NUMARKOL-798292 format. One line per field, with one value per residue (C-alpha): chain; x, z, y; residue in one letter. Coordinates in pm, 1 decimal. Example, Ala and Ser with C-alpha at 12.3 -4.5 7.8 and 13.67 -1.06 7.14 Angstrom:
chain c(A,A)
u c(1230.0,1367.0)
w c(780.0,714.0)
v c(-450.0,-106.0)
resn c(A,S)
***
This chain:
chain c(A,A,A,A,A,A,A,A,A,A,A,A,A,A,A,A,A,A,A,A,A,A,A,A,A,A,A,A,A,A,A,A,A,A,A,A,A,A,A,A,A,A,A,A,A,A,A,A,A,A,A,A,A,A,A,A,A,A,A,A,A,A,A,A,A,A,A,A,A,A,A,A,A,A,A,A,A,A,A,A,A,A,A,A,A,A,A,A,A,A,A,A,A,A,A,A,A,A,A,A,A,A,A,A,A,A,A,A,A,A,A,A,A,A,A,A,A,A,A,A,A,A,A,A,A,A,A,A,A,A,A,A,A,A,A,A,A,A,A,A,A,A,A,A,A,A,A,A,A,A,A,A,A,A,A,A,A,A,A,A,A,A,A,A,A,A,A,A,A,A,A,A,A,A,A,A,A,A,A,A,A,A,A,A,A,A,A,A,A,A,A,A,A,A,A,A,A,A,A,A,A,A,A,A,A,A,A,A,A,A,A,A,A,A,A,A,A,A,A,A,A,A,A,A,A,A,A,A,A,A,A,A,A,A,A,A,A,A,A,A,A,A,A,A,A,A,A,A,A,A,A,A,A,A,A,A,A,A,A,A,A,A,A,A,A,A,A,A,A,A,A,A,A,A,A,A,A,A,A,A,A,A,A,A,A,A,A,A,A,A,A,A,A,A,A,A,A,A,A,A,A)
u c(-322.7,-142.4,-425.4,-412.0,-36.1,-83.8,-350.7,-122.1,170.9,-51.1,-177.3,177.8,289.7,-12.0,12.2,383.3,362.1,65.3,247.8,558.5,350.4,161.1,472.4,656.4,355.6,255.1,608.4,653.9,323.3,425.6,753.8,564.0,306.2,559.7,882.0,1201.6,1441.5,1816.7,1803.1,1674.3,1431.7,1144.4,904.6,1144.2,1202.5,826.3,768.6,1044.4,880.4,542.8,699.7,855.1,512.9,312.3,552.8,526.7,147.5,180.7,351.1,101.0,-208.8,-245.9,-200.8,-454.2,-707.9,-667.6,-678.6,-1001.9,-1163.6,-1059.9,-1040.1,-1200.7,-1514.9,-1587.5,-1551.5,-1809.3,-2031.9,-2023.3,-2112.6,-2403.2,-2530.2,-2513.6,-2812.8,-3021.2,-3184.4,-2997.5,-3119.3,-2977.1,-3305.4,-3491.2,-3337.5,-3361.5,-3149.2,-2958.8,-3164.8,-2875.7,-2642.5,-2902.0,-2956.2,-2582.2,-2518.1,-2805.4,-2636.2,-2436.5,-2178.9,-2118.2,-2055.9,-1818.9,-1626.8,-1594.2,-1461.3,-1214.3,-1088.4,-1026.5,-849.2,-619.5,-560.6,-450.2,-219.5,-68.4,75.3,214.6,371.7,521.5,662.9,798.7,961.2,1095.6,1251.3,1407.5,1552.3,1677.6,1854.4,2008.6,2135.7,2253.8,2620.5,2729.1,2878.5,2602.0,2323.3,2236.9,2212.3,1979.2,1759.6,1745.2,1631.5,1366.7,1251.8,1207.4,841.3,756.5,840.0,554.3,204.0,-68.2,-234.6,92.7,162.3,-192.3,-147.0,186.2,41.5,-272.0,-45.3,125.9,-212.3,-346.5,-543.8,-591.3,-785.6,-592.3,-422.9,-374.3,-43.9,-26.4,96.8,55.2,379.5,215.0,12.2,315.4,509.9,217.3,193.1,570.1,542.5,256.4,-36.3,-353.7,-385.8,-596.7,-812.8,-624.2,-813.6,-1152.6,-1090.5,-1325.9,-1140.3,-794.6,-803.1,-774.0,-426.6,-323.2,-416.4,-234.3,84.6,77.8,51.8,313.9,545.7,501.8,524.1,796.2,1065.0,933.6,939.4,1291.5,1429.3,1267.7,1365.1,1711.7,1760.4,1646.1,1896.7,2176.1,2094.2,2185.6,2520.3,2820.9,2917.4,2589.9,2649.5,3007.3,2909.9,2636.8,2874.5,3148.1,2896.5,2825.1,2482.0,2374.8,2232.5,1879.7,1930.5,2078.5,1786.2,1502.3,1643.9,1850.9,1784.2,1406.5,1337.3,1557.2,1381.9,1031.7,915.8,1013.5,829.5,513.4,543.1,586.9,299.6,71.3,147.1,89.9,-246.0,-349.6,-239.1,-422.0,-739.4,-743.1,-649.5,-863.3,-680.2,-538.5,-877.4,-1039.0,-781.4,-705.7,-1052.1,-1252.2,-1601.9,-1526.4,-1690.9,-1631.1,-1283.1,-1359.3,-1218.1,-1424.9,-1359.5,-1488.1,-1777.8,-1869.0,-1849.6,-2075.6,-2319.2,-2338.3,-2398.6,-2659.4,-2859.7)
w c(3112.7,3391.7,3415.1,3040.7,3056.6,3343.7,3148.3,2844.8,3054.8,3226.0,2889.4,2760.4,3074.1,3074.1,2699.7,2697.1,3019.2,2889.9,2568.7,2754.8,2996.1,2709.6,2511.6,2817.1,2948.1,2614.3,2536.8,2888.2,2861.5,2523.5,2668.4,2956.5,2734.7,2476.6,2670.5,2482.4,2666.1,2617.3,2525.0,2175.2,2173.3,1925.9,2156.9,2205.4,1831.8,1769.9,2038.7,1894.6,1552.0,1705.0,1895.7,1575.3,1410.0,1694.2,1827.6,1530.5,1567.0,1932.0,1821.1,1541.3,1750.2,1917.3,1584.6,1417.0,1692.1,1667.1,1286.7,1302.7,1555.3,1405.2,1031.0,908.6,1122.9,1043.2,669.5,672.9,910.7,673.5,376.5,571.2,680.3,321.3,247.9,520.1,559.6,719.5,1063.9,1008.0,1093.3,770.9,494.9,162.2,-63.6,-332.9,-304.2,-153.8,-436.6,-699.8,-532.6,-528.0,-887.0,-1012.3,-862.7,-1134.2,-892.6,-738.1,-1079.0,-1168.2,-845.7,-917.3,-1267.0,-1128.5,-867.3,-1116.8,-1339.0,-1045.9,-988.2,-1349.0,-1371.7,-1031.0,-924.9,-1273.7,-1299.6,-947.9,-984.9,-1335.2,-1246.2,-919.6,-1100.4,-1373.2,-1121.8,-899.1,-1193.7,-1313.8,-966.4,-866.6,-778.6,-857.3,-603.3,-619.1,-620.1,-246.8,-275.6,-576.0,-398.1,-87.7,-292.2,-472.5,-138.7,19.7,-89.6,133.9,430.6,334.4,450.4,192.3,299.5,271.3,-73.8,-179.7,-75.1,-262.3,-583.5,-550.5,-593.1,-888.0,-1060.1,-949.7,-1212.2,-1266.4,-1542.5,-1855.1,-1807.2,-1433.7,-1282.9,-1261.3,-929.3,-1040.5,-1169.9,-1452.0,-1586.1,-1554.9,-1781.9,-2026.2,-2045.1,-2085.1,-2399.0,-2525.0,-2430.9,-2236.6,-1868.5,-1800.8,-1508.6,-1479.8,-1191.7,-1349.3,-1681.1,-1698.7,-1709.2,-1740.2,-1388.9,-1268.6,-1420.8,-1268.3,-929.8,-1005.9,-1067.6,-701.9,-570.3,-817.9,-705.0,-343.3,-386.6,-651.0,-387.9,-180.2,-483.4,-568.6,-221.9,-194.5,-545.2,-499.6,-192.3,-393.9,-667.7,-412.0,-325.0,-673.7,-637.2,-802.8,-938.4,-1129.7,-1285.4,-1382.8,-1524.7,-1737.5,-1896.1,-1943.4,-2129.0,-2361.9,-2235.2,-2354.3,-2115.4,-2228.1,-2199.1,-1853.1,-1743.9,-1882.3,-1834.0,-1516.7,-1315.7,-1352.2,-1245.3,-937.4,-813.1,-919.8,-560.2,-459.6,-764.2,-665.3,-307.1,-420.3,-668.6,-398.4,-162.3,-442.5,-524.5,-160.1,-156.7,-480.4,-363.8,-28.9,-153.0,18.9,116.5,-225.6,-388.5,-86.2,-56.7,-424.4,-574.9,-296.9,-450.2,-786.4,-747.5,-1103.5,-1020.4,-677.2,-627.2,-464.2,-92.5,-139.8,-347.1,-63.2,185.1,-26.5,-88.4,285.2,371.4,99.5,174.1)
v c(1377.6,1191.6,941.0,876.5,818.0,574.8,386.9,370.5,246.7,-9.3,-132.3,-175.4,-358.9,-590.5,-652.0,-729.2,-927.1,-1124.2,-1210.9,-1322.3,-1529.0,-1692.9,-1782.3,-1913.0,-2104.2,-2258.0,-2375.0,-2512.1,-2699.6,-2839.1,-2965.6,-3129.1,-3299.3,-3413.5,-3476.3,-3542.9,-3771.4,-3776.3,-4145.2,-4062.1,-4356.1,-4380.5,-4198.3,-3905.6,-3877.0,-3881.2,-3616.4,-3399.6,-3410.3,-3323.1,-3033.7,-2902.1,-2913.9,-2760.2,-2495.2,-2252.2,-2255.0,-2157.4,-1836.5,-1775.0,-1846.1,-1499.8,-1320.7,-1552.0,-1488.4,-1109.6,-1126.5,-1323.0,-1088.8,-755.8,-833.3,-1154.5,-1138.1,-768.2,-840.2,-1118.4,-922.1,-624.0,-844.2,-992.6,-649.8,-525.4,-748.4,-580.0,-241.1,48.6,-56.3,-404.9,-575.2,-654.2,-867.4,-682.0,-904.0,-715.4,-396.5,-200.0,-301.4,-215.0,121.6,192.2,85.0,299.7,605.8,785.0,927.7,587.5,428.6,712.9,658.5,285.8,360.4,614.4,372.2,92.3,344.2,422.2,50.3,8.2,309.2,391.1,50.3,-15.0,331.9,328.7,-21.7,42.1,375.2,234.7,-61.6,153.6,401.1,118.4,-46.2,280.1,373.3,25.1,-20.1,337.8,576.8,837.6,575.6,603.7,983.4,957.6,703.1,922.9,1223.6,1019.7,875.7,1221.1,1268.1,970.1,1194.5,1428.2,1343.6,1288.6,1612.4,1805.8,1660.6,1747.8,2110.5,2132.1,1992.9,2201.2,2504.7,2333.1,2293.5,2632.9,2827.9,3200.9,3372.3,3461.7,3797.3,3745.0,3642.2,3263.8,3126.4,2765.2,2615.1,2421.0,2713.5,2942.0,2705.9,2686.9,3066.6,3096.9,2882.4,3099.4,2874.9,2947.7,2849.5,2542.8,2433.0,2106.9,1949.4,2022.6,1845.1,1545.7,1213.0,1373.0,1515.0,1155.0,1138.9,1471.9,1326.3,1002.4,1198.8,1305.0,949.4,825.5,1107.7,998.2,621.0,585.0,644.4,355.1,124.7,241.4,165.7,-179.6,-286.9,-137.4,-355.7,-657.9,-575.5,-555.1,-915.1,-1037.1,-1221.6,-1062.5,-1404.7,-1420.8,-1079.3,-1161.9,-1501.8,-1343.6,-1094.0,-1354.8,-1572.2,-1281.1,-1174.1,-830.5,-571.6,-649.9,-1026.8,-984.7,-767.2,-981.8,-1331.3,-1301.5,-986.4,-968.9,-1331.2,-1288.4,-971.7,-1083.8,-1154.7,-800.0,-661.4,-849.0,-721.6,-360.0,-388.3,-530.3,-242.1,9.8,-150.8,-112.6,252.3,330.0,157.9,337.1,684.8,942.6,1258.8,1343.6,1370.6,1532.8,1812.3,1876.8,1836.9,2004.7,2011.3,1848.6,1507.5,1385.1,1258.0,1118.6,767.9,496.5,571.8,927.7,798.3,563.7,849.6,1071.1,785.3,714.0,1079.6,1137.4,823.9)
resn c(M,T,Q,Q,L,L,Y,A,L,L,T,V,V,I,G,V,G,G,C,L,A,Y,F,W,G,S,N,T,L,L,D,M,L,L,P,V,E,A,S,N,D,D,R,S,I,R,N,L,K,L,Q,S,T,I,R,P,W,L,F,L,F,P,A,M,I,L,L,T,I,Y,L,I,Y,P,V,F,Q,T,I,W,L,S,F,H,D,K,A,G,N,E,F,V,G,G,A,N,Y,A,W,A,L,N,D,T,Q,F,R,T,S,I,F,N,N,F,L,W,L,L,V,V,P,A,A,C,T,F,L,G,L,I,I,A,V,L,T,D,R,I,W,W,G,P,L,A,K,A,L,I,F,L,P,M,A,I,S,F,V,G,A,S,V,I,W,K,F,V,Y,D,Y,R,E,K,G,Q,E,Q,I,G,L,L,N,S,I,V,E,W,F,G,G,D,P,Q,V,W,I,S,M,P,F,W,N,N,F,F,L,M,V,I,L,I,W,I,Q,T,G,F,A,T,V,I,L,G,A,A,L,R,G,V,P,E,D,T,I,E,A,A,Y,I,D,G,A,T,I,Y,Q,F,F,W,M,I,L,L,P,I,V,R,P,A,I,F,A,V,A,T,I,Q,I,I,N,A,W,N,D,Y,F,L,S,L,V,V,L,T,G,N,T,E,A,W,P,L,P,L,G,L,M,Q,F,Q,E,S,H)
***
């Protein structure tokens, strides 16, 4: 344990020290190669412009190198290997893709994943925007946003376990411990196996992710709404704009960049969902999203 801590500390020291040395050295070298004199002659002005152009790239260069090594190169390498056999030696063309697309479970997983991409980001962003607008500039708004944000503090596995109890099913006549089936029975209906309903169980799973991520969308969009100038709001109402006109023609265009950012993050979350389906569905593969379908395909072939 002590040795591991020492290695971790050494890594931090070397990493931070290396970064500081690089930034100091590269900027010093730039100042030496392109000196700027106090006389402000043509050469100094030209060097100053060149420094202003080059210096930002000096700061971006380490990140670009790491991004290329650990993200861009593996992506292209994976695409190239997908046209080879499992040993990576023999070129097989599109045989792997044909094999995958002929697998019924794989096609179902692709359909499920695109269904998630259509529903979850739109629902999270829409609900987050509506809640942010309704709770903006009122005294209890921060409290409401904090309560809605709380599910973000729960891990995906923890949220899956909670909602698995919500959807729990017992035979008719037995005591229902699942919240949803208890409500159904209270209204005189029959209990349902919610997470085993073909197609619809996708939406019951989506509810979990929407419940988790709506708080994030609310906080980000709420912060964007707080950035709308008070003068703009007052001018809109003085000019006679209705609530709907103000929302669609003034507020929405201003916070559009934040909406796009939130939607992008929600798309990534929906595409990469893994634990929700794994914990809630257990052996029910019909509603597996694509990451689980890929895992099963890899294990079975």
